[in-house]
C-alpha positions as CSV (number, residue, x, y, z in Angstrom):
1,X,11.8,-75.5,2.5
2,X,11.8,-74.5,6.2
3,X,9.7,-71.5,7.3
4,X,12.3,-70.4,9.8
5,X,12.6,-66.6,9.6
6,X,14.6,-66.3,12.8
7,X,17.9,-67.1,11.0
8,X,20.2,-64.3,10.1
9,X,19.3,-62.9,6.6
10,X,22.3,-62.2,4.3
11,X,23.0,-58.5,3.9
12,X,21.9,-57.2,0.5
13,X,24.1,-55.1,-1.8
14,X,22.7,-52.0,-3.5
15,X,22.4,-54.1,-6.7
16,X,20.3,-56.6,-4.8
17,X,17.9,-53.8,-3.6
18,X,17.7,-52.6,-7.2
19,X,16.8,-56.1,-8.5
20,X,14.2,-56.6,-5.8
21,X,12.5,-53.2,-6.2
22,X,12.9,-52.5,-9.9
23,X,9.9,-54.7,-11.1
24,X,7.7,-52.6,-8.8
25,X,9.3,-49.2,-9.8
26,X,9.4,-50.0,-13.5
27,X,5.7,-49.2,-14.3
28,X,6.1,-45.8,-12.6
29,X,9.7,-45.0,-13.4
30,X,9.0,-41.8,-15.2
31,X,7.2,-40.3,-12.3
32,X,9.7,-41.7,-9.8
33,X,12.6,-40.2,-11.9
34,X,10.8,-36.9,-12.2
35,X,10.3,-36.8,-8.4
36,X,14.1,-37.3,-8.0
37,X,15.0,-34.7,-10.7
38,X,12.7,-32.2,-9.1
39,X,14.6,-32.7,-5.8
40,X,17.8,-31.4,-7.5
41,X,16.6,-27.8,-7.9
42,X,14.8,-27.9,-4.6
43,X,18.2,-28.5,-2.9
44,X,20.2,-26.3,-5.3
45,X,18.0,-23.3,-4.7
46,X,19.1,-23.3,-1.1
47,X,22.3,-21.5,-2.2
48,X,20.4,-18.5,-3.7
49,X,19.9,-16.7,-0.4
50,X,23.5,-17.1,0.7
51,X,24.9,-16.1,-2.7
52,X,22.7,-13.0,-2.9
53,X,23.9,-11.8,0.5
54,X,27.4,-11.0,-0.7
55,X,26.5,-8.1,-3.2
56,X,23.8,-7.0,-0.9
57,X,26.1,-6.7,2.2
58,X,29.0,-5.2,0.2
59,X,26.8,-2.5,-1.5
60,X,24.3,-1.6,1.2
61,X,25.9,-2.3,4.6
62,X,29.6,-1.7,3.8
63,X,29.6,0.9,1.0
64,X,26.3,2.3,2.4
65,X,25.1,3.0,-1.2
66,X,21.7,4.5,-1.5
67,X,21.3,2.6,-4.8
68,X,20.5,-0.7,-3.1
69,X,19.9,-3.6,-5.5
70,X,16.2,-3.9,-5.0
71,X,16.0,-7.0,-7.3
72,X,17.9,-9.1,-4.7
73,X,15.0,-9.3,-2.2
74,X,12.6,-9.9,-5.1
75,X,14.8,-12.7,-6.5
76,X,15.0,-14.3,-3.1
77,X,11.2,-14.4,-2.8
78,X,10.8,-15.6,-6.3
79,X,13.3,-18.4,-6.0
80,X,11.9,-19.5,-2.6
81,X,8.4,-19.5,-4.1
82,X,9.6,-21.8,-6.9
83,X,11.4,-24.0,-4.4
84,X,8.1,-24.3,-2.4
85,X,6.1,-25.3,-5.4
86,X,8.7,-27.8,-6.5
87,X,8.8,-29.2,-3.0
88,X,5.0,-29.7,-3.1
89,X,5.1,-31.3,-6.5
90,X,7.9,-33.7,-5.5
91,X,6.0,-34.7,-2.3
92,X,2.9,-35.4,-4.4
93,X,4.8,-37.5,-6.9
94,X,6.6,-39.4,-4.1
95,X,3.3,-40.1,-2.4
96,X,1.7,-41.2,-5.7
97,X,4.5,-43.5,-6.7
98,X,5.2,-44.8,-3.2
99,X,1.6,-45.7,-2.6
100,X,1.3,-47.5,-6.0
101,X,4.5,-49.5,-5.3
102,X,3.3,-50.2,-1.8
103,X,0.0,-51.5,-3.0
104,X,1.6,-53.7,-5.7
105,X,4.0,-55.2,-3.3
106,X,1.1,-55.9,-0.9
107,X,-0.8,-57.5,-3.8
108,X,2.1,-59.9,-4.4
109,X,2.6,-60.5,-0.7
110,X,-1.1,-61.3,-0.3
111,X,-1.0,-63.6,-3.4
112,X,2.0,-65.3,-1.8
113,X,0.1,-65.7,1.5
114,X,-2.8,-67.3,-0.4
115,X,-0.4,-69.8,-2.0
116,X,1.1,-71.0,1.3
117,X,-0.1,-74.2,2.8
118,X,-1.4,-75.0,6.3
119,X,2.2,-75.7,7.6
120,X,3.1,-72.0,7.3
121,X,0.1,-70.9,9.3
122,X,0.8,-73.6,11.9
123,X,4.2,-72.1,12.5
124,X,3.4,-68.4,12.4
125,X,0.8,-66.4,14.3
126,X,-1.5,-63.7,13.0
127,X,0.7,-60.9,14.3
128,X,3.6,-62.2,12.2
129,X,1.4,-62.2,9.1
130,X,0.2,-58.6,9.7
131,X,3.7,-57.4,10.3
132,X,5.6,-59.2,7.5
133,X,2.9,-59.1,4.8
134,X,1.6,-55.5,5.4
135,X,3.6,-53.2,7.7
136,X,7.0,-54.0,6.2
137,X,5.7,-53.2,2.7
138,X,4.7,-49.7,3.8
139,X,8.0,-49.2,5.6
140,X,9.9,-50.4,2.5
141,X,8.2,-48.2,0.0
142,X,6.8,-44.9,1.3
143,X,9.6,-44.4,3.9
144,X,12.3,-45.1,1.4
145,X,11.0,-42.8,-1.3
146,X,10.3,-39.9,1.1
147,X,13.8,-40.1,2.6
148,X,15.3,-40.5,-0.9
149,X,13.7,-37.2,-1.8
150,X,15.2,-35.7,1.3
151,X,18.7,-37.1,0.6
152,X,18.7,-36.0,-3.1
153,X,17.6,-32.5,-2.2
154,X,20.1,-32.2,0.6
155,X,22.9,-33.7,-1.5
156,X,22.4,-31.1,-4.2
157,X,21.8,-28.4,-1.6
158,X,25.1,-29.4,-0.1
159,X,26.9,-29.2,-3.5
160,X,25.5,-25.8,-4.3
161,X,26.2,-24.5,-0.9
162,X,29.8,-25.9,-1.0
163,X,30.1,-24.0,-4.3
164,X,29.1,-20.8,-2.5
165,X,31.6,-21.6,0.2
166,X,34.5,-22.0,-2.3
167,X,33.4,-18.9,-4.2
168,X,33.6,-16.8,-1.1
169,X,36.7,-18.3,0.4
170,X,38.7,-21.4,-0.5
171,X,40.6,-21.2,2.8
172,X,37.5,-21.3,5.0
173,X,36.0,-23.9,2.7
174,X,38.8,-26.3,3.6
175,X,37.9,-26.0,7.3
176,X,34.1,-26.3,6.6
177,X,34.3,-29.4,4.4
178,X,36.8,-31.2,6.7
179,X,34.4,-30.7,9.6
180,X,31.5,-31.8,7.4
181,X,33.2,-35.1,6.6
182,X,33.9,-35.6,10.2
183,X,30.2,-35.1,11.0
184,X,29.1,-37.6,8.5
185,X,31.6,-40.3,9.5
186,X,29.4,-41.9,12.3
187,X,26.7,-42.7,9.7
188,X,28.8,-45.6,8.4
189,X,28.0,-47.7,11.4
190,X,24.3,-47.1,11.7
191,X,23.1,-50.3,9.9
192,X,25.3,-52.6,11.8
193,X,24.2,-51.1,15.1
194,X,20.4,-51.2,14.5
195,X,19.9,-54.4,12.5
196,X,19.5,-56.8,15.5
197,X,17.3,-54.3,17.4
198,X,15.1,-53.7,14.4
199,X,14.6,-57.5,14.0
200,X,13.7,-57.9,17.7
201,X,11.3,-54.9,17.4
202,X,9.6,-56.5,14.4
203,X,9.1,-59.7,16.4
204,X,7.6,-57.8,19.4
205,X,5.3,-55.8,17.1
206,X,4.1,-59.1,15.7
207,X,3.2,-60.2,19.2
208,X,1.3,-56.9,19.8
209,X,-0.8,-57.6,16.7
210,X,-1.4,-61.1,17.9
211,X,-2.6,-59.9,21.3
212,X,-5.1,-57.5,19.7
213,X,-6.4,-60.4,17.5
214,X,-6.7,-62.8,20.4
215,X,-8.6,-60.3,22.5
216,X,-11.0,-59.6,19.6
217,X,-11.5,-63.3,18.8
218,X,-11.5,-64.6,22.3
219,X,-13.4,-61.7,24.1
220,X,-16.1,-64.1,25.5
221,X,-13.6,-66.6,26.8
222,X,-11.6,-63.7,28.4
223,X,-14.8,-62.4,30.1
224,X,-16.0,-65.8,31.1
225,X,-12.8,-66.8,32.8
226,X,-12.0,-63.3,34.1
227,X,-8.7,-63.3,32.1
228,X,-8.5,-59.5,31.7
229,X,-5.6,-59.1,34.1
230,X,-3.7,-62.0,32.6
231,X,-4.1,-60.6,29.1
232,X,-3.2,-57.1,30.2
233,X,-0.1,-58.4,32.0
234,X,1.0,-60.2,28.8
235,X,0.4,-57.1,26.8
236,X,2.3,-55.0,29.3
237,X,5.3,-57.3,29.2
238,X,5.6,-56.8,25.5
239,X,5.3,-53.0,25.9
240,X,8.1,-53.1,28.5
241,X,10.3,-55.1,26.1
242,X,9.6,-52.6,23.3
243,X,10.5,-49.8,25.7
244,X,13.8,-51.4,26.4
245,X,14.4,-51.9,22.7
246,X,13.6,-48.2,22.0
247,X,16.0,-47.1,24.8
248,X,18.7,-49.4,23.3
249,X,18.1,-47.9,19.9
250,X,18.8,-44.4,21.4
251,X,21.9,-45.7,23.2
252,X,23.3,-47.1,20.0
253,X,22.5,-44.4,17.5
254,X,20.8,-41.5,19.4
255,X,24.2,-40.0,20.3
256,X,24.9,-39.3,16.6
257,X,22.7,-36.2,16.3
258,X,24.1,-34.4,19.4
259,X,27.6,-35.5,18.3
260,X,26.9,-33.9,14.9
261,X,25.8,-30.7,16.7
262,X,29.0,-30.6,18.6
263,X,31.2,-31.2,15.5
264,X,29.2,-28.6,13.5
265,X,29.6,-26.0,16.2
266,X,33.3,-26.6,16.2
267,X,33.3,-26.0,12.4
268,X,31.3,-22.8,12.8
269,X,33.5,-21.5,15.6
270,X,36.7,-22.3,13.6
271,X,35.2,-20.5,10.5
272,X,34.2,-17.4,12.5
273,X,37.7,-17.2,14.2
274,X,39.7,-17.7,11.0
275,X,37.2,-15.6,9.0
276,X,37.7,-12.6,11.2
277,X,41.4,-12.8,10.6
278,X,40.8,-13.0,6.8
279,X,38.6,-9.9,6.9
280,X,41.1,-7.9,8.9
281,X,43.9,-9.0,6.5
282,X,41.8,-8.0,3.5
283,X,41.6,-11.5,1.9
284,X,37.8,-11.5,1.9
285,X,35.1,-8.8,2.2
286,X,32.4,-8.6,4.8
287,X,30.0,-9.6,2.1
288,X,32.1,-12.7,1.4
289,X,32.1,-13.6,5.1
290,X,28.3,-13.1,5.7
291,X,27.5,-15.1,2.5
292,X,29.9,-17.8,3.6
293,X,28.5,-18.0,7.1
294,X,24.9,-18.1,5.7
295,X,25.8,-20.9,3.3
296,X,27.6,-22.8,6.1
297,X,24.6,-22.6,8.4
298,X,22.3,-23.7,5.6
299,X,24.7,-26.6,4.9
300,X,25.2,-27.6,8.5
301,X,21.6,-27.3,9.8
302,X,20.2,-30.3,7.8
303,X,23.5,-32.3,8.4
304,X,22.8,-32.1,12.2
305,X,19.5,-34.1,11.7
306,X,20.7,-36.3,8.9
307,X,21.4,-39.1,11.4
308,X,17.6,-39.6,11.8
309,X,17.0,-39.6,8.1
310,X,19.8,-42.0,7.4
311,X,18.5,-44.3,10.2
312,X,15.0,-44.2,8.5
313,X,16.6,-45.1,5.2
314,X,18.3,-48.1,6.8
315,X,15.0,-49.1,8.4
316,X,13.5,-49.1,4.9
317,X,16.4,-51.2,3.5
318,X,15.9,-53.7,6.3
319,X,12.2,-53.8,5.5
320,X,13.0,-54.5,1.9
321,X,15.2,-57.4,3.0
322,X,12.2,-58.8,5.0
323,X,9.8,-58.3,2.2
324,X,12.2,-60.0,-0.2
325,X,12.6,-62.9,2.2
326,X,8.8,-63.5,2.2
327,X,8.5,-63.1,-1.6
328,X,11.3,-65.6,-2.1
329,X,9.4,-68.3,0.0
330,X,8.5,-71.3,-2.2
331,X,5.3,-73.0,-1.3
332,X,5.9,-76.6,-0.2
333,X,2.7,-77.8,-1.8
334,X,2.5,-76.9,-5.5
335,X,1.5,-78.3,-8.9
336,X,4.1,-80.6,-10.5
337,X,5.2,-79.7,-14.0
338,X,3.3,-82.8,-15.3
339,X,0.1,-82.2,-13.2
340,X,-3.1,-82.9,-15.0
341,X,-6.7,-82.0,-14.3
342,X,-8.7,-84.5,-12.2
343,X,-11.9,-85.2,-14.3
344,X,-13.6,-88.0,-12.4
345,X,-13.0,-90.7,-9.8
346,X,-14.6,-93.9,-11.1
347,X,-13.1,-96.7,-9.1
348,X,-11.6,-96.1,-5.7
349,X,-9.4,-94.0,-3.4
350,X,-6.5,-95.7,-1.8
351,X,-4.0,-94.9,0.9
352,X,-0.8,-96.9,0.2
353,X,1.6,-97.2,3.1
354,X,1.1,-93.5,4.1
355,X,3.4,-91.9,6.6
356,X,3.2,-88.4,7.9
357,X,4.7,-86.2,10.6
358,X,4.6,-82.4,11.3
359,X,8.1,-82.6,12.6
360,X,10.7,-85.1,11.6
361,X,11.1,-86.8,15.0
362,X,7.4,-87.2,15.8
363,X,5.5,-89.4,13.4
364,X,1.7,-88.8,13.4
365,X,0.6,-91.5,10.8
366,X,2.4,-94.7,10.3
367,X,1.9,-97.1,7.4
368,X,-1.7,-96.3,6.7
369,X,-3.2,-98.7,4.1
370,X,-6.8,-99.0,3.0
371,X,-9.0,-98.6,-0.1
372,X,-12.4,-97.0,-0.4
373,X,-14.6,-97.8,-3.5
374,X,-16.3,-94.7,-4.9
375,X,-19.8,-94.0,-3.5
376,X,-19.0,-95.6,-0.1
377,X,-18.8,-94.1,3.4
378,X,-15.7,-94.7,5.6
379,X,-15.6,-93.5,9.2
380,X,-12.6,-92.9,11.4
381,X,-12.9,-93.1,15.2
382,X,-10.3,-93.4,17.9
383,X,-8.6,-91.7,20.7
384,X,-8.1,-87.9,20.7
385,X,-4.9,-86.9,18.9
386,X,-4.6,-90.2,17.2
387,X,-4.2,-88.7,13.7
388,X,-7.8,-88.9,12.3
389,X,-8.0,-85.3,11.2
390,X,-4.5,-85.4,9.9
391,X,-5.4,-88.3,7.7
392,X,-8.3,-86.6,6.0
393,X,-6.3,-83.3,5.7
394,X,-4.0,-85.2,3.4
395,X,-6.8,-85.7,0.8
396,X,-7.0,-82.1,-0.4
397,X,-3.3,-81.7,0.1
398,X,-3.5,-79.3,3.0
399,X,-0.3,-81.3,3.8
400,X,1.6,-83.7,1.7
401,X,2.4,-87.3,2.8
402,X,6.0,-87.9,4.0
403,X,6.0,-91.5,2.8
404,X,3.8,-93.7,0.6
405,X,1.0,-92.2,-1.6
406,X,-2.7,-91.4,-1.8
407,X,-4.2,-92.4,-5.1
408,X,-7.4,-91.8,-7.0
409,X,-8.0,-94.6,-9.5
410,X,-4.4,-95.6,-9.1
411,X,-3.0,-92.1,-9.8
412,X,-1.0,-90.3,-7.1
413,X,-3.0,-87.1,-6.1
414,X,0.3,-85.1,-6.4
415,X,-0.1,-85.7,-10.2
416,X,-3.3,-83.7,-10.3
417,X,-3.5,-79.9,-10.2
418,X,-4.4,-78.5,-6.8
419,X,-7.4,-76.6,-8.2
420,X,-9.0,-79.7,-9.8
421,X,-8.1,-81.9,-6.8
422,X,-9.7,-79.5,-4.3
423,X,-12.7,-79.0,-6.6
424,X,-13.4,-82.7,-6.2
425,X,-13.5,-82.5,-2.4
426,X,-15.9,-80.7,-0.1
427,X,-14.9,-80.3,3.5
428,X,-17.3,-79.6,6.4
429,X,-15.2,-78.8,9.5
430,X,-16.1,-78.9,13.2
431,X,-15.8,-75.1,13.3
432,X,-16.5,-73.8,9.8
433,X,-15.2,-70.3,8.9
434,X,-17.9,-67.9,7.9
435,X,-16.9,-64.8,5.9
436,X,-18.1,-61.3,6.5
437,X,-21.0,-60.5,4.3
438,X,-24.4,-62.0,3.8
439,X,-25.8,-65.6,3.9
440,X,-25.9,-65.5,0.1
441,X,-22.3,-64.5,-0.1
442,X,-21.3,-67.4,2.1
443,X,-23.3,-70.0,0.3
444,X,-21.9,-68.9,-3.0
445,X,-18.5,-69.8,-1.7
446,X,-19.4,-73.3,-2.9
447,X,-20.1,-72.1,-6.5
448,X,-20.1,-68.4,-7.3
449,X,-21.9,-69.1,-10.6
450,X,-24.8,-71.0,-8.9
451,X,-28.3,-70.0,-10.1
452,X,-31.1,-68.9,-7.7
453,X,-32.7,-72.3,-8.2
454,X,-29.4,-74.0,-7.1
455,X,-29.2,-71.9,-4.0
456,X,-32.8,-72.6,-3.0
457,X,-32.2,-76.4,-3.5
458,X,-29.0,-76.2,-1.4
459,X,-30.9,-74.3,1.4
460,X,-33.6,-77.0,1.4
461,X,-31.2,-79.9,1.4
462,X,-29.2,-78.3,4.2
463,X,-32.4,-77.7,6.3
464,X,-31.6,-74.0,6.3
465,X,-34.5,-72.8,4.3
466,X,-37.0,-72.2,7.1
467,X,-34.4,-70.2,9.1
468,X,-33.4,-68.1,6.1
469,X,-37.0,-67.3,4.9
470,X,-37.9,-66.3,8.5
471,X,-35.4,-63.5,8.4
472,X,-36.4,-60.0,7.3
473,X,-33.7,-59.8,4.6
474,X,-33.6,-63.5,3.9
475,X,-30.5,-64.5,1.9
476,X,-29.2,-60.9,2.1
477,X,-29.0,-60.9,5.9
478,X,-25.6,-59.9,7.2
479,X,-23.9,-62.6,9.3
480,X,-21.3,-60.4,11.0
481,X,-17.6,-61.0,11.2
482,X,-16.8,-64.7,11.3
483,X,-20.6,-65.4,11.4
484,X,-21.0,-64.1,15.0
485,X,-24.8,-63.5,14.4
486,X,-25.4,-67.2,13.6
487,X,-25.7,-70.1,16.0
488,X,-23.3,-73.1,15.8
489,X,-25.9,-75.3,14.1
490,X,-26.7,-72.5,11.6
491,X,-23.1,-72.1,10.7
492,X,-22.8,-75.9,10.2
493,X,-25.8,-76.0,8.0
494,X,-24.5,-73.0,6.1
495,X,-21.3,-74.9,5.5
496,X,-23.3,-77.9,4.3
497,X,-25.2,-75.7,1.9
498,X,-21.9,-74.6,0.5
499,X,-20.9,-78.2,0.0
500,X,-24.2,-78.9,-1.8
501,X,-23.4,-76.1,-4.3
502,X,-19.9,-77.3,-4.8
503,X,-21.3,-80.7,-5.7
504,X,-18.0,-82.6,-5.3
505,X,-17.5,-86.3,-5.6
506,X,-15.8,-86.6,-2.2
507,X,-17.2,-85.2,1.1
508,X,-15.0,-84.9,4.2
509,X,-16.9,-84.5,7.5
510,X,-14.4,-83.6,10.2
511,X,-16.3,-83.8,13.5
512,X,-19.1,-81.9,11.9
513,X,-21.6,-82.4,14.7
514,X,-19.4,-82.8,17.8
515,X,-19.7,-79.2,19.0
516,X,-23.6,-79.1,18.8
517,X,-26.3,-79.8,21.3
518,X,-28.7,-82.7,20.7
519,X,-31.4,-80.7,18.9
520,X,-28.9,-78.9,16.7
521,X,-27.1,-82.1,16.0
522,X,-30.3,-83.8,14.9
523,X,-31.0,-81.0,12.4
524,X,-27.4,-80.9,11.1
525,X,-27.3,-84.7,10.8
526,X,-30.4,-84.7,8.5
527,X,-28.6,-82.2,6.3
528,X,-25.4,-84.3,6.4
529,X,-27.5,-87.4,5.4
530,X,-28.7,-85.5,2.3
531,X,-25.1,-84.4,1.5
532,X,-23.7,-87.9,1.7
533,X,-26.0,-89.4,-0.9
534,X,-24.2,-90.8,-4.0
535,X,-20.9,-89.5,-2.8
536,X,-17.7,-90.9,-1.4
537,X,-17.6,-89.8,2.2
538,X,-14.9,-89.7,4.8
539,X,-16.3,-89.1,8.3
540,X,-14.5,-88.3,11.5
541,X,-16.7,-88.7,14.4
542,X,-16.5,-88.7,18.2
543,X,-20.1,-89.8,18.7
544,X,-20.3,-93.4,17.5
545,X,-24.0,-93.2,17.0
546,X,-23.4,-91.1,13.9
547,X,-21.2,-93.7,12.1
548,X,-22.9,-97.0,12.8
549,X,-24.2,-97.1,9.2
550,X,-20.9,-96.5,7.6
551,X,-19.7,-99.0,5.0
552,X,-16.4,-99.2,6.8
553,X,-15.2,-98.0,10.2
554,X,-11.6,-97.7,11.0
555,X,-10.2,-97.2,14.5
556,X,-7.1,-95.0,14.4
557,X,-5.0,-94.9,17.6
558,X,-1.6,-93.3,17.8
559,X,-1.3,-92.9,14.1
560,X,-2.1,-96.5,13.2
561,X,-5.2,-98.4,12.0
562,X,-5.8,-100.9,14.8
563,X,-9.2,-102.2,13.7
564,X,-11.4,-102.0,10.6
565,X,-14.8,-103.4,9.7
566,X,-18.5,-102.7,9.9
567,X,-20.1,-101.6,13.2
568,X,-21.6,-105.1,14.0
569,X,-18.3,-106.8,13.2
570,X,-16.2,-104.5,15.3
571,X,-18.6,-104.9,18.3
572,X,-18.0,-108.6,18.2
573,X,-14.3,-108.3,18.7
574,X,-13.4,-109.4,22.2
575,X,-11.5,-106.7,24.1
576,X,-11.5,-104.7,20.8
577,X,-10.7,-101.0,20.7
578,X,-14.0,-100.1,19.0
579,X,-16.0,-102.1,21.5
580,X,-14.2,-100.3,24.3
581,X,-15.1,-96.9,22.8
582,X,-18.7,-97.9,22.3
583,X,-19.1,-99.2,25.9
584,X,-17.5,-96.1,27.3
585,X,-19.9,-93.8,25.4
586,X,-23.0,-95.8,26.4
587,X,-22.1,-97.0,29.8
588,X,-24.4,-94.6,31.6
589,X,-27.4,-95.8,29.6
590,X,-29.7,-98.4,31.0
591,X,-29.4,-100.4,27.8
592,X,-27.1,-100.1,24.9
593,X,-28.7,-98.9,21.6
594,X,-29.2,-101.7,19.2
595,X,-26.3,-102.7,17.1
């Protein structure tokens, strides 16, 4: 499946929204329904004031009776107080339910994110992930429920107020309701007008998040190369684009609110003009008219701002579509129905005519064939971008082969469960990720059930023990976000300690020492030598001095194995690729290191 989210998503029907959201609403449907039901009297009670004004006006202001109905003001206060309490309770329930649904959707989105393979992260930046996996969920849930409460209360408010209108004068009601329908007519086109703008706005928001992340992660590089102005210019361009989108949004839908104001004012003017005639003719009383006008104002006032609420609801519906689009994504790398647990690799690991490409028209690996007996060390060297890292990334199925197969003891690795396959492989990268927390937390990534004795042994084997015991808090020392408080060599040895705790049969060393200075490299190499004992090891190395003792060295250039053999054999190949690499690395030395 392609991870292209730029294509036009199909418009969902109401039943589609229901199907998408119901599993999340279902656990809380009683509270959600109660919040909706409470919104009914909240809206309906709007008519009390208008209805009460008729007898009050007719008795006190028209008949000038001294016996004014004192209960009317008290009832208005009582009903308004009840309305206020119900409004608070509905808001509380909406917030409770909305937050619960929001969190459950985010849990599923985060679980989906964890299930996706490297190809997804290759194609989408961190801003996209933050926007689509977090912000959209909040917009879809809390925004929708809050506006649903507003719509329900206003709907029943409108019904009750229309009832008051008809009760006071059916003639004036015809004018008022006709104008009302005219005011609501523009809402029908809101979704079509804003969908493309919302989509573009989401994309720009993703870029905003990405910029923040890049400045945080790359702050030293930005400072070292004086890139502040460049970064600011990039950020400023995005803000300008978002400004233009905001202006376009106003141009497309912002006119609706003032248009409603104009339409509503026409309605009120028409009612006042015709109402005066009806009073003079005796068809209605002054109390009827005042009650009607009050109900009409109460009815029209929220209508004038309904455009914004309806727009917010449409934004929530569009967010639900985007959330649904993410939840419907199927991981490209998954367990087959017949997948079995990988117990042990007793014979060999073989690459059989393996082909791979990130994009269909650009092959990265072509017809890779070799076999590694268990317990042996195989090293990959060659030109930069030749496919070495890609090759070892196929072992734990970070990516799947496009052609051929990788087999453990003759069984295609796609027939093993992902969990058991990856348990059998420890990877030490060139730049290992260190999680926020303590040294202990990061070492236990290798085996969260490891004993204290296992941890101490891993520290010693990784040559990290002296460093750790020299710290005031030892293993409980905080390493900072992404391990910023550790040096490069310390982070590498921490990763090696993890691998020791994991105790996997296969070890992959992907340029594990290339970013270190000579002193740090020597220390890390000692730790690596310990890690390699009695394991099947795949080594990617730029420095040939680190792979001279490998059981097999393969030269990978432009996605193909061009030479293979032991160090001494490869050096003896006249005009060989390995010999050229070797001479290039040691050409500045007075004498080549012994073969």
